[in-house]
C-alpha positions as CSV (number, residue, x, y, z in Angstrom):
1,M,117.5,108.3,49.1
2,I,119.4,111.5,48.4
3,Q,119.8,112.3,44.6
4,Y,123.2,113.5,43.7
5,D,124.1,115.0,40.3
6,L,127.7,116.2,40.2
7,H,128.2,117.3,36.6
8,C,126.2,119.9,34.6
9,H,126.6,123.1,32.6
10,S,125.1,126.6,32.3
11,T,125.4,129.5,29.9
12,Y,128.7,130.3,31.4
13,S,130.2,127.5,29.4
14,D,128.3,125.5,26.8
15,G,124.9,125.0,28.4
16,V,121.8,126.8,27.2
17,L,120.2,127.7,30.6
18,P,121.4,130.3,33.0
19,P,122.8,129.0,36.3
20,G,119.7,129.8,38.2
21,D,117.5,128.0,35.7
22,V,119.8,125.0,35.8
23,V,119.4,124.8,39.6
24,R,115.6,125.2,39.4
25,R,115.3,122.5,36.7
26,A,117.5,120.1,38.8
27,A,115.4,120.8,41.9
28,A,112.1,120.2,40.0
29,H,113.4,116.8,38.8
30,G,114.2,115.7,42.3
31,V,117.9,116.4,42.6
32,D,119.0,117.1,46.2
33,V,122.7,117.8,45.8
34,L,123.9,119.5,42.6
35,A,127.4,120.5,41.4
36,L,127.6,123.2,38.7
37,T,130.7,122.3,36.7
38,D,131.0,124.8,33.8
39,H,134.0,124.2,31.5
40,D,137.1,126.0,32.9
41,E,134.9,128.5,34.5
42,L,133.6,129.6,38.0
43,Q,131.5,132.7,37.1
44,G,128.1,131.1,37.3
45,L,128.4,129.8,40.9
46,G,127.1,133.0,42.6
47,E,123.9,132.9,40.6
48,A,123.5,129.2,41.2
49,R,124.1,129.6,44.9
50,A,121.3,132.1,45.2
51,A,118.9,129.9,43.3
52,A,119.9,126.9,45.4
53,A,119.0,128.8,48.6
54,E,115.6,129.6,47.2
55,E,115.0,126.0,46.1
56,A,116.4,124.3,49.2
57,I,118.8,122.3,47.1
58,E,122.4,121.9,48.1
59,L,124.9,123.4,45.6
60,I,128.4,122.1,45.4
61,P,130.9,124.5,43.8
62,G,132.6,122.9,40.9
63,S,134.2,123.2,37.4
64,E,135.2,120.9,34.6
65,L,138.9,121.3,33.6
66,S,140.3,120.6,30.2
67,V,143.4,118.3,30.4
68,T,145.9,116.8,28.0
69,W,147.2,113.3,28.7
70,E,149.5,111.7,26.2
71,R,147.9,113.6,23.3
72,H,144.4,112.8,24.5
73,T,142.0,115.5,25.6
74,L,140.4,114.6,28.9
75,H,138.1,116.3,31.3
76,V,138.5,116.4,35.1
77,V,135.5,117.5,37.2
78,A,136.4,119.5,40.3
79,V,133.9,119.5,43.2
80,R,133.9,121.2,46.6
81,I,136.4,123.7,45.5
82,D,137.0,127.2,47.0
83,P,136.1,129.4,44.0
84,K,138.2,132.2,45.4
85,N,141.4,130.2,45.4
86,E,144.0,132.1,43.3
87,G,145.9,129.1,42.0
88,L,142.8,127.5,40.6
89,R,141.5,130.8,39.1
90,E,144.8,131.5,37.4
91,G,144.9,127.9,36.0
92,L,141.4,128.2,34.6
93,A,142.2,131.5,33.0
94,A,145.2,130.0,31.3
95,I,143.1,127.2,29.9
96,R,140.4,129.6,28.6
97,V,143.0,131.6,26.6
98,G,143.8,128.5,24.6
99,R,140.1,128.0,23.6
100,D,140.0,131.1,21.3
101,A,143.0,130.0,19.3
102,R,141.6,126.5,18.9
103,A,138.2,127.9,17.8
104,Q,139.8,129.7,14.9
105,K,141.7,126.5,13.9
106,I,138.4,124.5,14.0
107,A,136.7,127.0,11.7
108,D,139.6,126.9,9.3
109,S,139.5,123.1,9.2
110,L,135.7,123.1,8.6
111,R,136.1,125.6,5.8
112,E,138.6,123.3,4.1
113,A,136.0,120.6,4.4
114,G,133.5,122.7,2.6
115,I,131.7,124.4,5.5
116,P,132.4,128.2,5.5
117,D,131.7,130.7,8.2
118,A,131.7,128.2,11.0
119,L,133.3,130.5,13.5
120,D,130.6,133.2,13.0
121,G,128.0,130.4,13.1
122,A,129.4,128.9,16.3
123,R,129.5,132.4,18.0
124,K,125.8,132.7,17.6
125,Y,125.4,129.9,20.2
126,V,128.1,131.3,22.6
127,T,126.5,132.5,25.8
128,S,129.6,133.6,27.6
129,D,132.2,135.8,25.9
130,R,134.9,134.0,28.0
131,L,134.4,130.6,26.4
132,I,133.8,129.0,23.0
133,S,133.8,125.2,22.7
134,R,133.3,122.4,20.3
135,T,129.7,122.2,21.5
136,H,129.0,125.6,20.0
137,F,130.3,124.4,16.6
138,A,128.2,121.2,17.0
139,R,125.1,123.2,17.5
140,F,125.9,125.3,14.4
141,L,126.4,122.2,12.3
142,A,123.2,120.7,13.5
143,E,121.0,123.8,13.1
144,T,122.4,124.4,9.5
145,G,121.6,120.8,8.5
146,H,125.2,119.5,8.0
147,V,124.4,116.8,10.6
148,R,121.4,115.2,12.3
149,D,122.1,116.5,15.8
150,V,124.8,117.6,18.2
151,H,126.0,114.0,18.8
152,D,126.3,113.4,15.1
153,A,128.3,116.6,14.7
154,F,130.9,115.3,17.1
155,K,131.0,111.9,15.5
156,R,131.4,113.2,12.0
157,Y,133.4,116.4,12.4
158,L,134.8,117.2,15.9
159,V,136.7,114.1,17.2
160,A,140.2,112.9,16.4
161,G,140.6,111.9,12.7
162,K,137.6,114.0,11.5
163,P,137.7,117.3,9.4
164,G,136.9,119.7,12.2
165,Y,139.1,118.2,14.9
166,V,142.1,120.3,16.1
167,P,144.6,118.8,18.5
168,H,145.4,121.1,21.4
169,S,147.5,121.1,24.5
170,W,145.5,121.8,27.7
171,A,146.7,121.6,31.3
172,A,148.7,118.6,32.3
173,L,146.8,116.0,34.3
174,A,148.9,116.3,37.5
175,E,148.9,120.1,37.2
176,A,145.1,120.3,37.0
177,I,144.7,117.9,39.9
178,G,147.1,120.1,41.8
179,W,145.0,123.2,41.3
180,I,141.9,121.3,42.4
181,R,143.5,119.9,45.6
182,G,145.1,123.3,46.3
183,A,141.6,124.8,46.2
184,G,140.4,122.2,48.8
185,G,138.5,120.2,46.2
186,Q,138.2,116.6,44.9
187,A,139.2,115.6,41.4
188,I,136.9,113.3,39.4
189,L,137.8,111.8,36.0
190,A,134.8,112.7,33.8
191,H,133.0,110.2,31.6
192,P,136.0,107.9,31.0
193,G,134.0,105.9,28.5
194,R,134.1,108.8,26.0
195,Y,137.8,108.6,25.5
196,A,139.4,106.7,22.6
197,I,141.8,104.9,24.9
198,S,142.6,101.2,24.9
199,N,142.0,99.1,28.0
200,R,145.8,99.0,28.6
201,D,146.1,102.8,28.4
202,M,143.0,103.3,30.5
203,R,144.7,101.3,33.3
204,R,147.8,103.5,32.9
205,L,145.6,106.6,33.0
206,L,143.7,105.6,36.1
207,G,146.9,104.7,37.9
208,E,148.5,108.0,37.0
209,F,145.3,109.9,37.9
210,R,145.1,108.2,41.3
211,D,148.8,108.6,42.0
212,S,148.5,112.4,41.2
213,G,145.8,112.8,43.8
214,G,142.6,112.1,41.8
215,E,139.9,110.6,44.0
216,A,137.1,109.4,41.8
217,I,135.8,108.5,38.4
218,E,132.4,109.1,36.9
219,V,130.7,105.7,36.8
220,V,127.2,106.8,36.1
221,S,127.1,109.3,33.2
222,S,124.9,110.2,30.3
223,S,128.0,109.4,28.2
224,H,128.0,105.8,29.4
225,T,125.7,102.9,28.6
226,P,124.4,100.8,31.5
227,A,127.0,98.2,30.6
228,Q,129.7,100.9,31.1
229,F,128.3,101.7,34.5
230,I,129.4,98.2,35.5
231,E,132.7,98.4,33.6
232,Y,133.8,101.7,35.3
233,A,132.6,100.5,38.7
234,T,135.0,97.6,38.2
235,Y,137.8,100.0,37.3
236,A,137.0,102.1,40.4
237,R,137.2,99.2,42.7
238,A,140.4,97.9,41.1
239,F,142.2,101.2,41.4
240,G,140.9,102.2,44.8
241,L,139.0,105.1,43.4
242,K,135.6,106.4,44.5
243,G,132.6,106.6,42.1
244,S,130.7,109.7,41.0
245,C,127.6,110.3,39.0
246,G,126.4,113.2,36.7
247,S,123.9,113.8,34.0
248,D,126.4,116.2,32.2
249,F,123.3,118.3,31.5
250,H,123.7,120.9,28.8
251,A,120.2,121.5,27.3
252,P,116.8,119.9,27.5
253,G,116.5,117.1,25.1
254,E,120.2,116.9,24.1
255,S,120.9,113.7,26.1
256,W,119.1,110.5,27.0
257,M,119.6,111.3,30.6
258,E,117.8,114.2,32.3
259,F,118.2,115.6,35.8
260,G,116.8,113.0,38.3
261,D,117.3,110.1,35.9
262,L,120.6,108.8,37.4
263,P,120.4,105.3,38.7
264,P,122.3,104.5,42.0
265,L,126.0,103.7,41.8
266,P,126.7,99.9,41.3
267,V,127.1,97.9,44.5
268,G,130.6,97.9,45.9
269,V,131.6,101.4,44.7
270,E,132.3,104.0,47.5
271,P,130.6,107.3,46.5
272,V,132.8,110.4,46.2
273,W,130.4,112.0,48.7
274,S,130.9,109.3,51.4
275,T,133.0,111.6,53.6
276,W,131.0,114.8,53.1
């Protein structure tokens, strides 16, 4: 059976391995088809493509776009995109500009909570001068002993209602999907189980996502429990959406799910790759 992993990150966003090493690690763990989906970024795809040719693994060009929907920050994974498409490239550049301003606000908020120098601390973990993210702050908080680990950092400081959370307006949902489709790609709603959205609002979100041209949702994800695999498979069938899977790999040991660990999609869910 072909092993797909359509969500992972390199040093061009908030991963800790360069793109080539990400590809080699995925291949060593039995992945056959890999999408590199750095946050709001395309720069790592060339290096990843070269490594994929050496490793005889199929690389799918991708990105993970930051989106705002009704004051919620969501992520939309783009796969099979044309990295040279100007509309997509301009859209991603606009999103990245907003990250710098947000980082300063996060640092200011953490300082008020008694944690000084968070911006300088986070920058020590930044591997691309084009992008700073909450994950970099989370690693700083973990390494300096303010929290147990990266997941604890998000839970205690970096999500809505916590001291280091800063609301921010990203691309609109329909706008981001439009960029993806304009670049010939498919839009996948990433790890829907991570969002603090009621069941009623999740149904509204999925309807709007589908009607705007979204094609699939991540059913199998390291952000989901096995029970949520079934839950989001049910949502996919109900809304006529395909299913996707991804480890959301950032670093060895940061997640319970490694490359090659993804179980098959639940029965009855059409895979996003069914027409490839």
